[in-house]
C-alpha positions in Angstrom: 95.4 232.0 95.8 98.5 230.3 96.7 100.7 231.4 99.7 104.3 230.9 99.4 107.0 232.5 102.0 110.4 233.5 100.6 112.5 230.9 101.8 109.8 228.1 100.3 110.1 230.1 96.9 113.9 230.3 96.8 113.8 226.4 97.3 111.4 225.5 94.9 111.2 228.6 92.6 110.4 226.5 89.8 108.0 224.9 91.0 106.2 228.0 91.9 106.5 229.3 88.5 105.4 225.8 86.9 102.2 226.5 89.2 101.6 229.7 88.3 102.1 228.6 84.5 99.6 225.9 84.8 97.1 227.8 87.3 97.3 231.3 85.9 96.5 232.1 89.9 98.2 234.9 91.4 100.8 233.7 94.4 101.1 235.8 97.4 104.4 235.9 98.6 105.1 236.2 102.2 107.7 237.4 104.6 107.1 237.0 108.1 103.3 235.9 108.0 102.8 239.1 106.2 102.1 239.5 102.5 104.4 241.9 100.9 104.0 241.0 97.2 101.9 239.0 94.3 103.5 236.8 91.6 101.3 237.6 88.4 101.3 235.5 85.2 103.0 237.5 82.3 99.0 237.4 80.9 97.7 238.9 83.7 100.5 241.4 83.7 99.9 242.6 80.1 96.1 242.9 80.5 96.7 244.7 83.6 99.7 247.2 83.3 101.1 247.2 79.6 97.3 247.2 78.1 96.7 249.8 80.3 99.3 252.3 80.2 98.9 252.0 76.3 95.7 252.6 76.6 96.4 255.9 78.5 99.1 256.7 76.2 96.2 256.5 73.7 94.2 258.7 75.4 96.5 261.4 76.6 97.3 261.7 72.7 94.1 262.2 71.6 93.3 264.8 74.2 96.2 266.8 72.8 95.2 266.3 69.1 91.5 267.4 70.2 93.8 270.7 72.1 95.1 271.3 68.7 93.1 271.1 66.5 91.1 274.4 65.0 87.8 275.2 63.6 88.7 276.8 59.8 88.0 280.8 59.4 87.5 279.9 55.8 84.0 279.3 54.8 85.0 277.4 52.1 84.0 273.9 51.6 86.5 271.4 51.3 85.2 270.5 48.0 85.9 273.6 46.8 89.3 273.7 48.0 89.8 270.2 47.0 88.4 270.7 43.5 91.0 274.0 43.0 94.0 271.7 44.4 93.3 269.7 41.8 93.0 272.2 38.7 96.3 274.2 40.0 
């Protein structure tokens, strides 16, 4: 993983972005020789965060739908109900 400090990033942001696009490898941002942030490519961000959040939202919706679903108390088969509706 490439490391860069805040001063270097300010002075050569374009080069850092170009290196990130070219290699796709995250860049560790340091301040006072301590890691403070990581720059990642847009593709990595979408794969790790956006798509994950969407999947979690889908799972939550499915759980809510399952909780709302109730078994039918009418013993009439669905085929008979449909035939009755079509005849009406």
